[in-house]
N, C-alpha and C positions, 0 to 999 in steps of 0.2 A: 243392852248398851252397858251395863255390867261384864256382863259374858266377856264381851270386848272388850273390856277392861282390865278383866283379872288374867284371859290367855295373852294380851300386847305384855302386859308386867309380866307375868310366866315363862314367855320368851324375852323376855331381857333378864332377866337373869337369869336364864339360864346359859347366856349367851356371858353376861360379868361371869359365872361360872368357870365356862372355858376358860375367859379370860387369863386365871383366876389364876386355877391346874396351871394352861401351858406358860405366863410368866413365874410358875412354883419349880417349875422342871427347869427350863432358858434358873435361874438361880438354887436348885439343882446341880445343873453343870459348868454354875461358875466356883462353888464351891459353897455359897451361903446357907449355912445347913439348923442353922436358926429365921431367917430371913423365909424359904422356897418353906419347911415347917408353916413358922403360920400363915406364911399362901396359900399350897393345898389343905389343911385346914380352912379356907375363911372358902374356899369353892367349893367344900366338901356344902358346907355350910349353906352359901348358898340355892348352891346344887338342892339338898332338902327341900331346902321352902319352893324355889324355884318346880320343883316336885308335884308338894302339897297344895301352889297354885294348880298349875292343869290337871289335875290327875282329877275332876270332874267331864275334866275337856275330855284328855285321850282316852278316862279307862280302868280298866284295875286291873 
């Protein structure tokens, strides 16, 4: 059961990170550089957390 929760939260974090990265790119196209930088940093940080959660399942 713990593996299912870990995998599910890892996938959810991956989707959230990709959404934040995509939104950051949209903000870059609108020339809002501060918001874009914060969104891109947040997306990268959440993606790193997702990778750590999915590492035991996917492998290194």
